Structure formats: structure tokens, C-alpha cells
C-alpha positions in Angstrom: 53.2 133.5 68.4 52.6 131.8 71.8 51.1 132.0 75.2 52.4 130.4 78.2 50.9 129.2 81.5 52.1 127.5 84.4 49.7 124.6 84.2 46.4 123.9 82.4 44.4 124.8 85.7 45.7 128.5 85.6 43.9 129.2 82.7 40.7 128.2 84.3 39.6 125.6 86.9 36.7 124.7 84.5 37.7 122.1 82.0 35.4 123.3 79.3 36.7 126.7 79.7 40.3 125.5 79.3 39.6 123.7 76.1 37.6 126.5 74.6 40.2 128.9 75.5 43.1 126.7 73.9 40.9 126.2 70.8 40.1 130.0 70.4 43.9 130.6 70.7 44.7 128.1 68.2 42.4 129.7 65.8 44.1 133.1 66.4 47.4 131.4 65.5 48.6 131.3 69.2 50.2 128.2 70.5 49.6 127.5 74.1 52.5 126.2 76.1 52.5 124.9 79.8 55.4 124.9 81.8 54.6 122.1 84.1 53.1 119.8 81.5 54.4 118.4 78.1 53.2 119.7 74.9 50.0 118.0 73.8 51.0 116.6 70.6 50.2 112.7 71.1 46.9 111.2 72.3 48.5 110.5 75.8 49.3 114.2 76.3 45.8 115.1 75.2 44.4 112.6 77.8 46.8 114.1 80.4 45.8 117.6 79.7 42.0 116.5 80.1 42.7 114.8 83.4 44.3 117.9 84.7 41.5 120.0 83.8 39.0 117.7 85.3 41.0 117.2 88.6 41.2 121.1 88.8 37.7 121.5 88.3 37.1 118.8 91.2 39.4 120.5 93.5 37.6 123.7 92.8 34.3 122.2 93.8 36.0 120.6 96.9 37.4 124.3 98.1 34.1 125.8 97.6 32.2 123.0 99.8 34.9 123.2 102.5 34.3 127.0 102.5 30.5 126.5 102.6 30.8 123.8 105.6 33.1 126.0 107.7 30.9 129.2 107.4 27.9 127.0 108.4 29.8 125.6 111.3 30.9 128.9 112.4 27.1 130.3 112.1 25.7 127.4 114.0 28.5 127.2 116.6 29.9 130.6 117.3 33.0 130.7 119.6 33.2 133.0 122.3 35.9 135.6 122.0 38.1 136.2 124.9 39.4 139.7 125.4 42.5 140.0 127.7 
């Protein structure tokens, strides 16, 4: 039996949760396959999977930071809304 995902970051944006989920699936006899990355059979493939997970976590943090920054900017500098 196997489970497919588009990329590792589609399982979770947190690297620790990705690894935990992959390990739990493996214990249940389910092989995890990613469409956009190679099968993690070699050490290099494992390293690539780890990097992708860490980059996804970093991107998530950046997205949240930008969202908070734009909300703060809107709160401190509200724009006038024109009605025509």
C-alpha cells in the first residue's frame, strides 16, 4: 500500500511533522511517494527531503511574518476609501 503527495511540504509545512508522518505511515506498512521529488532511497535523497522540509518551514514563517507586517501597516496607516 502507498500514499502519494505532490511534494513533501504538502504533508506539512513543519519538517518535524513531515518526518513523523512518514515514519508513522512506514510503521503501518504504507510507502510514501512524492510526485515532484525522487524516492528517498539514498542518503542524498534523504538529505534533499530534509532540505525541502526545512525550506517549507522557512517559507511558512516568511508568509506569516509578511501577513502580520501588512496588517500592522494597515492598522497604523489606514487609507481613505473613496466612493464614486
